[in-house]
DOMI-16520 format. One record per residue (C-alpha): residue number from 1; residue in one letter; x, y, z. Coordinates in steps of 0.25 Angstrom, whole numbers, always signed. Layout:
<rec NUM, 'A', <X, Y, Z>> ...
END
This chain:
<rec 1, 'M', <+568, +480, +561>> <rec 2, 'A', <+569, +489, +574>> <rec 3, 'R', <+580, +499, +576>> <rec 4, 'V', <+589, +497, +588>> <rec 5, 'I', <+594, +509, +595>> <rec 6, 'W', <+604, +508, +607>> <rec 7, 'T', <+603, +519, +618>> <rec 8, 'K', <+616, +525, +623>> <rec 9, 'L', <+613, +518, +636>> <rec 10, 'A', <+612, +505, +630>> <rec 11, 'L', <+626, +507, +622>> <rec 12, 'N', <+632, +512, +635>> <rec 13, 'D', <+627, +499, +641>> <rec 14, 'I', <+634, +491, +630>> <rec 15, 'D', <+647, +498, +632>> <rec 16, 'R', <+647, +495, +647>> <rec 17, 'I', <+643, +481, +645>> <rec 18, 'H', <+655, +480, +635>> <rec 19, 'D', <+665, +487, +644>> <rec 20, 'F', <+661, +479, +657>> <rec 21, 'I', <+663, +465, +649>> <rec 22, 'A', <+675, +470, +642>> <rec 23, 'K', <+683, +471, +655>> <rec 24, 'D', <+684, +456, +655>> <rec 25, 'S', <+681, +453, +641>> <rec 26, 'P', <+681, +462, +629>> <rec 27, 'L', <+676, +451, +620>> <rec 28, 'Y', <+665, +447, +629>> <rec 29, 'A', <+661, +461, +630>> <rec 30, 'R', <+660, +463, +615>> <rec 31, 'K', <+652, +450, +613>> <rec 32, 'T', <+642, +454, +624>> <rec 33, 'V', <+640, +468, +617>> <rec 34, 'E', <+639, +461, +604>> <rec 35, 'Q', <+628, +451, +609>> <rec 36, 'I', <+620, +463, +616>> <rec 37, 'F', <+620, +470, +602>> <rec 38, 'R', <+616, +457, +595>> <rec 39, 'R', <+605, +455, +604>> <rec 40, 'V', <+600, +469, +602>> <rec 41, 'D', <+600, +467, +587>> <rec 42, 'I', <+588, +458, +588>> <rec 43, 'L', <+579, +469, +592>> <rec 44, 'E', <+580, +475, +578>> <rec 45, 'N', <+571, +463, +573>> <rec 46, 'F', <+565, +459, +587>> <rec 47, 'P', <+563, +471, +595>> <rec 48, 'M', <+553, +465, +605>> <rec 49, 'S', <+562, +453, +607>> <rec 50, 'G', <+567, +458, +621>> <rec 51, 'R', <+559, +456, +633>> <rec 52, 'E', <+552, +467, +641>> <rec 53, 'I', <+561, +471, +653>> <rec 54, 'P', <+555, +465, +666>> <rec 55, 'E', <+559, +478, +674>> <rec 56, 'Y', <+551, +487, +665>> <rec 57, 'L', <+540, +480, +658>> <rec 58, 'R', <+539, +489, +646>> <rec 59, 'K', <+536, +483, +632>> <rec 60, 'D', <+545, +493, +626>> <rec 61, 'I', <+557, +491, +634>> <rec 62, 'R', <+563, +477, +632>> <rec 63, 'E', <+576, +469, +634>> <rec 64, 'L', <+584, +459, +627>> <rec 65, 'L', <+594, +450, +636>> <rec 66, 'E', <+608, +447, +630>> <rec 67, 'G', <+617, +439, +640>> <rec 68, 'N', <+617, +447, +653>> <rec 69, 'Y', <+612, +459, +647>> <rec 70, 'R', <+598, +466, +646>> <rec 71, 'I', <+596, +474, +634>> <rec 72, 'F', <+585, +484, +636>> <rec 73, 'Y', <+578, +490, +623>> <rec 74, 'R', <+565, +499, +620>> <rec 75, 'V', <+556, +495, +608>> <rec 76, 'K', <+550, +506, +600>> <rec 77, 'K', <+544, +507, +587>> <rec 78, 'S', <+556, +515, +582>> <rec 79, 'G', <+565, +504, +587>> <rec 80, 'I', <+573, +498, +599>> <rec 81, 'T', <+581, +505, +608>> <rec 82, 'V', <+591, +498, +617>> <rec 83, 'L', <+591, +505, +630>> <rec 84, 'R', <+601, +498, +640>> <rec 85, 'I', <+609, +485, +641>> <rec 86, 'H', <+610, +480, +656>> <rec 87, 'H', <+617, +467, +662>> <rec 88, 'S', <+606, +458, +667>> <rec 89, 'A', <+612, +460, +682>> <rec 90, 'Q', <+609, +475, +681>> <rec 91, 'K', <+597, +481, +687>> <rec 92, 'I', <+590, +489, +676>> <rec 93, 'P', <+585, +503, +679>> <rec 94, 'K', <+570, +505, +680>> 
END
């Protein structure tokens, strides 16, 4: 079982996602955040379940998709690090 660590940037992304959605629907904001956390939970048992990020083509940096969001994470022997959460319409930094 792999240990999952969230970076401060990823947690800030979660907060921004929640706050943005909550302007229209606090309930949907909470559900969206819960879905993202549940999706990341699968990495504990299946760390390679995400795909390689097409923009980077690095085997250690992967992504999971959850709804309109891309969850970027790094796979190491020591565990999984969730790096960022981006809306799929956003351009990701290189």
